[in-house]
C-alpha positions as a LaTeX table, in Angstrom:
\begin{tabular}{lrrr}
\hline
Residue & $x$ (\AA) & $y$ (\AA) & $z$ (\AA) \\
\hline
Met1 & $-20.66$ & 11.69 & $-12.70$ \\
Ala2 & $-17.45$ & 9.61 & $-13.28$ \\
Thr3 & $-17.36$ & 6.06 & $-12.15$ \\
Arg4 & $-14.18$ & 4.48 & $-10.82$ \\
Arg5 & $-13.64$ & 0.84 & $-11.14$ \\
Thr6 & $-12.07$ & $-1.13$ & $-8.22$ \\
Thr7 & $-11.45$ & $-4.55$ & $-6.98$ \\
Leu8 & $-13.47$ & $-5.94$ & $-4.03$ \\
Ala9 & $-12.32$ & $-8.72$ & $-1.87$ \\
Ala10 & $-15.30$ & $-10.13$ & 0.02 \\
Asp11 & $-16.42$ & $-13.28$ & 1.73 \\
Pro12 & $-18.22$ & $-15.65$ & $-0.81$ \\
Asp13 & $-21.03$ & $-16.15$ & 1.48 \\
Asp14 & $-21.73$ & $-12.37$ & 1.73 \\
Leu15 & $-21.33$ & $-11.94$ & $-2.10$ \\
Ala16 & $-23.81$ & $-14.90$ & $-2.58$ \\
Val17 & $-26.35$ & $-12.84$ & $-0.49$ \\
Leu18 & $-25.77$ & $-9.80$ & $-2.57$ \\
Glu19 & $-25.93$ & $-11.61$ & $-5.84$ \\
Ala20 & $-29.33$ & $-13.12$ & $-4.77$ \\
Glu21 & $-30.64$ & $-9.59$ & $-3.80$ \\
Ala22 & $-29.32$ & $-8.22$ & $-7.15$ \\
Arg23 & $-31.23$ & $-10.88$ & $-8.96$ \\
Arg24 & $-34.41$ & $-10.42$ & $-7.11$ \\
Arg25 & $-34.24$ & $-6.76$ & $-7.81$ \\
Gly26 & $-33.42$ & $-7.18$ & $-11.48$ \\
Leu27 & $-30.05$ & $-5.55$ & $-11.01$ \\
Ser28 & $-26.45$ & $-6.43$ & $-11.78$ \\
Leu29 & $-24.19$ & $-7.25$ & $-8.81$ \\
Ala30 & $-22.19$ & $-4.21$ & $-9.75$ \\
Ala31 & $-25.41$ & $-1.99$ & $-9.75$ \\
Leu32 & $-26.27$ & $-3.15$ & $-6.31$ \\
Leu33 & $-22.78$ & $-2.50$ & $-4.95$ \\
Arg34 & $-22.94$ & 0.93 & $-6.49$ \\
Glu35 & $-26.05$ & 1.72 & $-4.59$ \\
Thr36 & $-24.74$ & 0.00 & $-1.40$ \\
Val37 & $-21.48$ & 2.20 & $-1.60$ \\
Ala38 & $-23.33$ & 5.35 & $-2.31$ \\
Ala39 & $-25.85$ & 4.88 & 0.58 \\
Thr40 & $-23.00$ & 4.09 & 3.07 \\
Ala41 & $-20.96$ & 7.07 & 1.80 \\
Ser42 & $-24.13$ & 9.32 & 2.20 \\
Glu43 & $-24.55$ & 8.14 & 5.80 \\
Leu44 & $-20.81$ & 8.80 & 6.64 \\
Arg45 & $-21.03$ & 12.15 & 5.15 \\
Ala46 & $-24.05$ & 13.23 & 7.29 \\
Ser47 & $-22.45$ & 11.83 & 10.37 \\
Thr48 & $-19.20$ & 13.65 & 10.00 \\
Lys49 & $-20.55$ & 17.05 & 9.40 \\
Pro50 & $-19.61$ & 19.41 & 12.06 \\
His51 & $-22.05$ & 19.83 & 14.75 \\
Phe52 & $-22.35$ & 23.10 & 16.76 \\
Gly53 & $-24.81$ & 25.20 & 18.78 \\
Val54 & $-25.40$ & 28.82 & 19.38 \\
Ala55 & $-26.21$ & 29.98 & 22.92 \\
Arg56 & $-26.98$ & 33.44 & 24.35 \\
Ser57 & $-26.53$ & 34.80 & 28.01 \\
Asp58 & $-26.41$ & 38.19 & 29.61 \\
Phe59 & $-23.01$ & 37.39 & 30.96 \\
Gly60 & $-21.00$ & 36.70 & 27.74 \\
Ala61 & $-18.55$ & 33.88 & 26.81 \\
Ala62 & $-15.55$ & 36.30 & 26.93 \\
Arg63 & $-16.28$ & 37.45 & 30.48 \\
Ala64 & $-17.06$ & 33.75 & 31.52 \\
Ala65 & $-13.71$ & 32.54 & 29.92 \\
Ala66 & $-11.69$ & 35.49 & 31.68 \\
Thr67 & $-12.82$ & 34.74 & 35.05 \\
Asn68 & $-11.31$ & 31.19 & 35.16 \\
Glu69 & $-10.99$ & 29.02 & 31.98 \\
His70 & $-10.96$ & 25.76 & 33.97 \\
Glu71 & $-13.98$ & 26.53 & 36.27 \\
Pro72 & $-17.26$ & 25.24 & 34.94 \\
Leu73 & $-19.87$ & 27.83 & 34.15 \\
Thr74 & $-22.43$ & 28.23 & 36.81 \\
Lys75 & $-25.15$ & 30.55 & 37.80 \\
Arg76 & $-22.72$ & 32.61 & 39.80 \\
His77 & $-21.12$ & 33.54 & 36.53 \\
Leu78 & $-24.50$ & 34.68 & 35.14 \\
Thr79 & $-25.17$ & 37.35 & 37.79 \\
\hline
\end{tabular}
């Protein structure tokens, strides 16, 4: 996996907290930042995956849409 170098602008107090955490864990600040970026990117990837569902009915979606596309689907449509 290729690594891209970049410049980071951050609040000095925030960096001090991260530097202390990196020291506590025996890591460099760069390694801790790589972990943090990877974890955040993973969360974003998971949250942006398409979400869809599958449903079944005896009525059929095409027929429901053909009756009145602006009317909500109700029990009346299912009979």
